[in-house]
NUBA-283313 format. One record per residue: residue in one letter; x, z, y of N, C-alpha, C in turn. Coordinates in steps of 0.2 Angstrom, whole numbers, padded with zeros to 4 digits, always signed. Layout:
% NUBA-283313
aXZYXZYXZY;...
This chain:
% NUBA-283313
m+0049-0097+0109+0053-0093+0112+0051-0086+0112;p+0055-0081+0111+0053-0074+0111+0050-0072+0118;k+0045-0067+0118+0043-0065+0125+0046-0059+0128;h+0049-0055+0123+0052-0049+0126+0059-0048+0122;l+0059-0048+0116+0065-0047+0112+0070-0053+0113;t+0077-0051+0113+0082-0056+0113+0083-0059+0106;a+0086-0064+0105+0088-0067+0098+0091-0062+0094;a+0096-0058+0097+0100-0053+0094+0095-0047+0091;q+0090-0045+0095+0086-0040+0093+0081-0042+0088;l+0079-0048+0088+0075-0051+0083+0078-0051+0076;s+0085-0054+0077+0089-0054+0071+0090-0047+0068;q+0091-0042+0072+0092-0035+0070+0086-0032+0067;f+0080-0034+0069+0074-0031+0067+0073-0034+0060;r+0074-0040+0059+0073-0044+0052+0078-0041+0047;r+0084-0040+0049+0089-0038+0045+0089-0030+0044;e+0089-0026+0049+0089-0019+0049+0083-0015+0049;g+0078-0018+0052+0071-0015+0052+0069-0011+0058;y+0073-0012+0063+0072-0008+0069+0075-0012+0075;a+0072-0010+0082+0075-0013+0088+0074-0007+0093;f+0079-0006+0097+0079-0002+0103+0085-0002+0107;p+0085+0000+0113+0079+0003+0117+0076-0003+0121;l+0070-0002+0122+0066-0007+0126+0062-0004+0131;r+0061-0007+0137+0058-0004+0142+0050-0005+0142;a+0046+0000+0142+0039-0001+0143+0036+0001+0150;v+0038+0007+0152+0035+0009+0159+0041+0012+0163;s+0040+0014+0169+0045+0017+0173+0046+0024+0171;p+0051+0028+0173+0052+0035+0172+0046+0039+0175;g+0044+0037+0181+0039+0040+0184+0032+0039+0181;e+0031+0034+0178+0025+0033+0174+0025+0037+0168;a+0031+0037+0165+0031+0041+0159+0030+0049+0160;a+0033+0051+0166+0032+0058+0168+0024+0059+0169;d+0021+0054+0172+0013+0055+0173+0010+0056+0166;y+0012+0052+0161+0009+0052+0154+0010+0059+0151;r+0016+0062+0152+0018+0069+0150+0013+0074+0153;a+0012+0073+0160+0008+0078+0164+0001+0077+0161;r-0001+0072+0159-0008+0071+0157-0009+0074+0150;i-0004+0073+0146-0004+0077+0139-0004+0084+0140;e+0000+0087+0145+0001+0094+0146-0006+0097+0149;a-0009+0093+0153-0015+0095+0156-0021+0095+0150;y-0021+0091+0145-0025+0091+0140-0024+0097+0136;e-0017+0099+0134-0016+0105+0131-0018+0111+0134;a-0017+0111+0141-0020+0117+0145-0028+0118+0144;q-0031+0112+0144-0038+0112+0144-0041+0114+0137;v-0038+0112+0132-0040+0114+0125-0037+0120+0122;g-0031+0122+0125-0028+0128+0123-0024+0128+0117;h-0022+0122+0115-0017+0122+0109-0013+0115+0110;d-0008+0115+0106-0003+0110+0105-0006+0103+0104;a-0005+0098+0107-0008+0091+0106-0007+0089+0099;n-0001+0091+0096+0000+0089+0089-0006+0091+0084;r-0010+0095+0086-0015+0097+0081-0021+0092+0081;t-0021+0088+0086-0027+0084+0087-0026+0077+0088;l-0021+0075+0092-0020+0068+0094-0016+0064+0088;k-0018+0064+0082-0015+0061+0077-0019+0055+0074;i-0016+0050+0071-0018+0045+0067-0022+0040+0071;k-0027+0043+0075-0031+0039+0080-0031+0042+0087;g-0025+0045+0088-0024+0048+0094-0026+0044+0101;n-0025+0037+0100-0026+0033+0105-0034+0033+0108;l-0038+0036+0103-0045+0036+0105-0047+0042+0110;a-0042+0046+0111-0044+0052+0115-0045+0050+0123;f-0041+0045+0125-0041+0044+0132-0041+0036+0134;p-0045+0034+0139-0044+0027+0141-0037+0025+0143;w-0033+0030+0146-0026+0028+0148-0021+0027+0142;l-0023+0031+0136-0019+0029+0130-0020+0023+0127;m-0027+0021+0127-0028+0014+0125-0025+0009+0130;e-0025+0010+0136-0022+0005+0141-0014+0005+0139;l-0011+0010+0138-0004+0010+0136-0003+0006+0129;g-0007+0007+0125-0007+0003+0118-0008-0004+0119;r-0011-0006+0125-0012-0013+0127-0006-0016+0132;h-0001-0012+0133+0003-0013+0138+0007-0020+0137;p+0007-0025+0141+0010-0031+0140+0017-0031+0138;r+0021-0027+0140+0028-0027+0138+0029-0025+0130;i+0024-0020+0129+0024-0018+0122+0022-0023+0117;l+0016-0026+0119+0013-0031+0115+0017-0037+0115;d+0021-0039+0120+0025-0045+0120+0031-0044+0114;a+0033-0038+0114+0038-0036+0109+0035-0037+0102;v+0029-0034+0101+0026-0034+0095+0024-0041+0093;e+0022-0045+0097+0020-0052+0096+0026-0056+0094;d+0032-0054+0096+0038-0058+0094+0040-0056+0087;l+0037-0051+0084+0038-0049+0077+0033-0051+0072;i+0026-0050+0075+0021-0051+0070+0016-0057+0072;g+0017-0060+0078+0013-0065+0080+0008-0063+0085;p+0004-0068+0088-0001-0067+0093-0007-0063+0092;n-0009-0063+0086-0016-0060+0085-0014-0052+0082;i-0016-0048+0086-0013-0041+0085-0019-0036+0085;l-0019-0031+0080-0024-0026+0080-0020-0019+0081;l-0022-0015+0085-0020-0008+0085-0024-0004+0081;f-0021-0001+0075-0026+0003+0071-0025+0010+0071;g-0020+0012+0075-0019+0019+0076-0014+0021+0081;a-0013+0028+0082-0007+0031+0086-0007+0038+0085;s-0001+0041+0085+0000+0048+0084+0005+0051+0089;i+0004+0057+0092+0009+0060+0096+0014+0064+0092;f+0020+0065+0094+0025+0069+0091+0028+0073+0097;a+0026+0079+0098+0028+0083+0104+0032+0089+0101;k+0038+0090+0103+0042+0096+0101+0044+0100+0107;n+0043+0107+0107+0045+0111+0113+0052+0112+0113;g+0055+0114+0118+0062+0116+0119+0063+0122+0113;r+0069+0121+0110+0071+0126+0105+0065+0126+0099;d+0063+0121+0098+0057+0120+0093+0060+0119+0086;p+0058+0123+0081+0061+0122+0074+0057+0117+0070;r+0052+0114+0073+0048+0109+0069+0052+0102+0069;y+0051+0099+0063+0055+0093+0062+0050+0088+0058;v+0053+0082+0057+0049+0077+0053+0054+0075+0048;s+0052+0075+0041+0056+0074+0036+0056+0066+0035;w+0061+0064+0031+0062+0057+0029+0055+0054+0025;h+0053+0049+0028+0046+0046+0025+0046+0039+0027;q+0041+0036+0024+0039+0029+0025+0032+0029+0027;d+0030+0026+0033+0023+0025+0034+0019+0021+0029;s+0022+0017+0026+0019+0012+0021+0016+0016+0015;a+0019+0022+0014+0017+0026+0008+0010+0028+0009;y+0007+0029+0015+0001+0032+0017-0004+0028+0021;f-0001+0023+0024-0005+0019+0029-0011+0015+0025;g-0010+0013+0019-0015+0009+0015-0016+0002+0018;l-0010-0002+0019-0010-0008+0021-0007-0013+0017;a-0010-0019+0017-0007-0025+0013-0008-0031+0017;p-0003-0036+0017+0004-0035+0016+0007-0030+0021;h+0013-0028+0019+0017-0023+0023+0020-0026+0029;e+0016-0027+0035+0019-0030+0041+0017-0026+0047;e+0016-0020+0046+0014-0016+0052+0021-0014+0056;v+0020-0014+0062+0026-0012+0067+0024-0006+0071;t+0028-0001+0071+0027+0005+0076+0031+0004+0082;a+0028+0005+0088+0031+0006+0094+0031+0013+0096;w+0037+0017+0096+0037+0024+0098+0039+0024+0105;v+0035+0027+0110+0035+0027+0117+0037+0034+0119;a+0043+0034+0123+0045+0041+0125+0042+0043+0132;f+0039+0048+0132+0036+0051+0138+0041+0056+0141;t+0046+0058+0137+0052+0062+0140+0058+0059+0137;e+0064+0061+0139+0070+0059+0136+0070+0061+0129;s+0072+0057+0125+0073+0058+0118+0080+0057+0115;t+0083+0062+0114+0091+0062+0113+0092+0065+0106;v+0098+0065+0104+0100+0068+0097+0099+0076+0098;e+0101+0079+0104+0100+0086+0105+0092+0088+0104;k+0088+0083+0107+0081+0085+0107+0077+0083+0101;g+0081+0080+0096+0077+0078+0089+0074+0071+0090;c+0078+0066+0092+0075+0060+0093+0074+0057+0086;l+0070+0051+0086+0068+0047+0080+0075+0045+0077;k+0075+0045+0071+0081+0042+0067+0079+0038+0061;i+0082+0033+0060+0080+0028+0054+0085+0027+0049;m+0083+0025+0043+0088+0023+0038+0088+0015+0038;p+0093+0012+0040+0093+0005+0041+0092+0001+0034;r+0088-0004+0034+0087-0008+0028+0082-0006+0023;t+0080+0000+0024+0075+0003+0019+0069-0001+0019;h+0067-0005+0024+0061-0009+0025+0061-0014+0020;l+0067-0016+0017+0068-0022+0013+0066-0020+0005;g+0065-0013+0004+0064-0011-0003+0057-0009-0004;p+0055-0006-0009+0049-0004-0011+0046+0002-0007;d+0040+0004-0008+0038+0011-0006+0041+0016-0011;l+0044+0021-0007+0048+0026-0011+0043+0032-0012;y+0045+0036-0018+0040+0042-0019+0042+0047-0014;h+0036+0051-0012+0037+0056-0007+0035+0063-0011;v+0039+0068-0010+0037+0074-0012+0033+0078-0007;e+0027+0080-0008+0023+0083-0003+0024+0091-0003;t+0028+0093+0002+0031+0099+0002+0026+0104+0006;h+0022+0102+0010+0018+0106+0015+0022+0111+0018;a+0028+0110+0020+0033+0115+0023+0030+0117+0030;k+0031+0123+0031+0028+0126+0038+0030+0122+0044;d+0036+0120+0045+0039+0117+0051+0039+0110+0051;n+0037+0107+0045+0037+0100+0045+0030+0097+0049;m+0031+0092+0053+0026+0090+0057+0022+0085+0054;l+0023+0082+0048+0019+0078+0044+0013+0081+0041;a+0008+0078+0040+0002+0081+0038+0003+0085+0031;k+0007+0082+0027+0008+0085+0020+0015+0087+0019;g+0019+0087+0024+0026+0088+0023+0029+0083+0019;q+0027+0077+0018+0029+0072+0014+0037+0071+0015;s+0041+0070+0010+0048+0069+0011+0051+0065+0005;i+0055+0060+0007+0059+0056+0002+0065+0060+0001;e+0067+0061-0005+0073+0065-0007+0079+0060-0008;g+0085+0062-0007+0091+0059-0009+0094+0054-0004;l+0091+0053+0002+0094+0049+0007+0100+0052+0010;d+0105+0047+0012+0111+0050+0015+0111+0050+0022;d+0110+0056+0025+0110+0056+0032+0115+0053+0036;n+0121+0052+0033+0127+0049+0036+0126+0042+0038;q+0121+0039+0035+0119+0032+0036+0114+0031+0041;a+0111+0036+0044+0106+0036+0048+0108+0033+0055;v+0103+0030+0059+0104+0028+0066+0099+0032+0070;c+0102+0035+0075+0098+0039+0080+0096+0035+0085;m+0089+0034+0087+0087+0030+0092+0085+0034+0098;e+0090+0035+0102+0089+0039+0108+0086+0034+0113;l+0081+0037+0117+0077+0034+0122+0077+0038+0129;a+0077+0034+0134+0076+0037+0141+0068+0037+0142;e+0066+0041+0147+0059+0041+0148+0056+0034+0150;g+0051+0032+0146+0048+0026+0148+0050+0020+0143;e+0055+0022+0139+0058+0017+0134+0054+0017+0128;f+0055+0012+0124+0052+0012+0117+0056+0009+0112;s+0055+0011+0106+0058+0008+0100+0053+0005+0095;l+0055+0000+0091+0051-0003+0086+0054-0002+0079;h+0050+0000+0074+0052+0000+0067+0047-0003+0063;h+0049-0005+0057+0045-0008+0052+0041-0002+0048;e+0035-0004+0046+0031+0001+0042+0035+0004+0036;r+0039+0000+0033+0043+0003+0027+0050+0006+0028;m+0051+0006+0035+0057+0009+0037+0057+0017+0036;a+0062+0020+0032+0062+0027+0031+0064+0030+0038;h+0061+0035+0041+0063+0038+0047+0061+0045+0047;a+0064+0049+0052+0064+0056+0052+0066+0058+0059;s+0065+0065+0060+0068+0068+0066+0070+0075+0065;e+0075+0077+0069+0077+0084+0068+0074+0089+0073;p+0074+0095+0073+0072+0100+0077+0074+0099+0084;n+0071+0101+0089+0073+0100+0096+0077+0106+0098;r+0084+0105+0099+0088+0110+0101+0090+0111+0108;g+0086+0106+0112+0087+0107+0119+0082+0112+0122;t+0082+0112+0129+0078+0117+0132+0071+0114+0135;d+0071+0108+0135+0065+0104+0138+0061+0101+0132;r+0055+0100+0133+0051+0096+0128+0053+0089+0126;r+0052+0087+0120+0052+0080+0118+0046+0077+0116;i+0043+0073+0120+0036+0070+0119+0036+0062+0118;g+0034+0060+0112+0033+0053+0111+0026+0051+0108;f+0024+0045+0109+0018+0043+0106+0019+0036+0102;s+0017+0036+0096+0018+0031+0091+0012+0027+0091;f+0013+0020+0092+0007+0015+0092+0008+0011+0086;f+0003+0010+0082+0003+0006+0075+0000+0000+0076;y+0004-0006+0075+0001-0012+0076+0001-0017+0069;i-0004-0021+0068-0004-0025+0063-0006-0032+0065;p-0004-0037+0061-0007-0044+0062-0014-0044+0059;t-0018-0048+0062-0025-0048+0060-0026-0049+0052;h-0022-0053+0049-0023-0054+0042-0021-0048+0037;v-0018-0043+0040-0017-0037+0036-0024-0034+0034;r-0025-0032+0028-0031-0028+0026-0030-0021+0024;s-0035-0017+0024-0035-0010+0022-0035-0010+0014;t-0031-0006+0011-0032-0006+0004-0035+0001+0001;i-0038+0005+0006-0041+0011+0005-0048+0011+0008;g-0052+0005+0007-0058+0005+0010-0058+0002+0017;r-0064+0000+0019-0065-0003+0026-0064+0002+0031;r-0060+0001+0036-0058+0005+0042-0059+0002+0048;q-0057+0005+0054-0058+0003+0060-0051+0002+0064;a-0051-0003+0069-0045-0005+0073-0048-0008+0079;t-0043-0009+0084-0045-0012+0090-0041-0019+0091;l-0044-0024+0092-0040-0030+0094-0037-0030+0101;v-0031-0030+0101-0028-0029+0108-0024-0036+0110;r-0024-0041+0106-0021-0047+0108-0024-0053+0104;g-0025-0058+0106-0027-0064+0102-0034-0064+0099;v-0035-0067+0094-0041-0067+0090-0041-0065+0083;d-0047-0062+0081-0047-0060+0074-0051-0065+0070;d-0048-0069+0066-0052-0074+0062-0053-0071+0055;y-0052-0065+0053-0052-0062+0047-0058-0057+0046;g-0059-0053+0051-0065-0049+0051-0064-0043+0046;q-0058-0041+0044-0057-0036+0039-0058-0029+0042;w-0058-0028+0048-0058-0021+0051-0064-0021+0056;d-0068-0015+0056-0073-0014+0060-0070-0012+0067;p-0073-0013+0073-0071-0011+0079-0070-0003+0080;d-0065-0001+0083-0065+0007+0085-0070+0008+0090;h-0072+0015+0090-0076+0017+0096-0071+0019+0102;v-0070+0013+0106-0065+0014+0111-0068+0019+0116;p-0064+0024+0119-0066+0029+0123-0069+0026+0130;r-0075+0028+0132-0077+0025+0139-0075+0030+0144;f-0073+0036+0142-0070+0041+0147-0066+0046+0143;d-0062+0050+0146-0058+0055+0143-0062+0059+0138;l-0060+0060+0132-0063+0064+0127-0070+0062+0125;d-0071+0056+0125-0078+0053+0124-0080+0056+0117;p-0086+0059+0116-0088+0062+0110-0088+0057+0104;l-0090+0051+0105-0090+0046+0100-0083+0044+0097;s-0079+0043+0102-0072+0042+0100-0069+0048+0097;m-0070+0054+0099-0067+0060+0097-0069+0061+0090;k-0075+0059+0088-0078+0060+0082-0074+0056+0077;q-0073+0050+0079-0069+0045+0074-0062+0048+0073;l-0059+0050+0079-0052+0052+0079-0052+0058+0074;s-0056+0063+0075-0056+0069+0070-0057+0067+0063;a-0061+0062+0062-0063+0061+0055-0056+0057+0052;a-0053+0053+0055-0047+0049+0053-0042+0054+0052;w-0040+0059+0056-0035+0064+0055-0037+0068+0049;g-0043+0070+0049-0045+0074+0043-0044+0071+0036;e-0045+0065+0036-0043+0061+0029-0036+0062+0027;y-0032+0061+0032-0025+0062+0031-0022+0069+0030;k-0025+0073+0034-0022+0080+0034-0025+0084+0028;d-0031+0083+0026-0034+0087+0021-0034+0084+0014;g-0030+0078+0013-0028+0076+0007-0032+0070+0004;e-0037+0068+0008-0041+0062+0005-0037+0056+0005;v-0032+0055+0009-0028+0049+0009-0021+0050+0004;r-0021+0047-0001-0015+0048-0006-0010+0042-0005;q-0004+0044-0007+0002+0039-0006+0001+0034-0011;a+0004+0028-0009+0004+0022-0013+0007+0023-0020;a+0012+0027-0020+0015+0028-0027+0011+0031-0032;d+0006+0036-0029+0002+0039-0034-0004+0034-0036;l-0006+0030-0031-0012+0025-0032-0009+0020-0037;a-0003+0018-0037+0000+0013-0042+0000+0016-0049;e+0000+0022-0050+0000+0025-0057-0006+0025-0060;k-0012+0023-0056-0019+0024-0059-0020+0017-0063;
């Protein structure tokens, strides 16, 4: 029996590649997470998008706790089974009247995982609506191959390399609007994107990346955190889980992981397949 998802939601995820909306935390708890992110930004003097990427969960114990939240893990378990690794997380925060956007892309092109069974939980710290540039997905693209991405490095693109899939029909997209504290789920191969925030308030969400323990890294040995069940495979080294906020050891790992993506060391699967 499913722990969180309904039979209809399970069927939709298998068929279409996504499920939403699901409740993770209360609106009040979501507001507290927003306040913590904004306190961090005030402390460091820059936008959290600059640093809390790829391994953003390693910055704070409270983010690790959210990544282990039973409601989120119950939903993920319904999709990938009881033995779950959290291998990363990224913030996506847009200011009011913000021109930044996320182009159409598949996480599978750069995550370096096999088989492709990763599931992303996108948790809303604020309201995420069409006006505010909510996450949108292209149904059933998870059933196909890794698509080629053009690396545009566009100024307002929030992706590390401005990677973009060309030729998708926006009229077929589904906008996954969420209230504060809700979350959505989408498959690793799901093409997804988001528009600029045309509202007046910020739109903040955190994406958590989950894999079953049998999934391996195709780009060398890496690190992850076992968040449920057991790991009988031993294909991932343990993360440096933060002992306290901005733990230097954890932040060193976070910075290194983000640098590998941002500075070009991680290449897309389509390029690697050509070699």
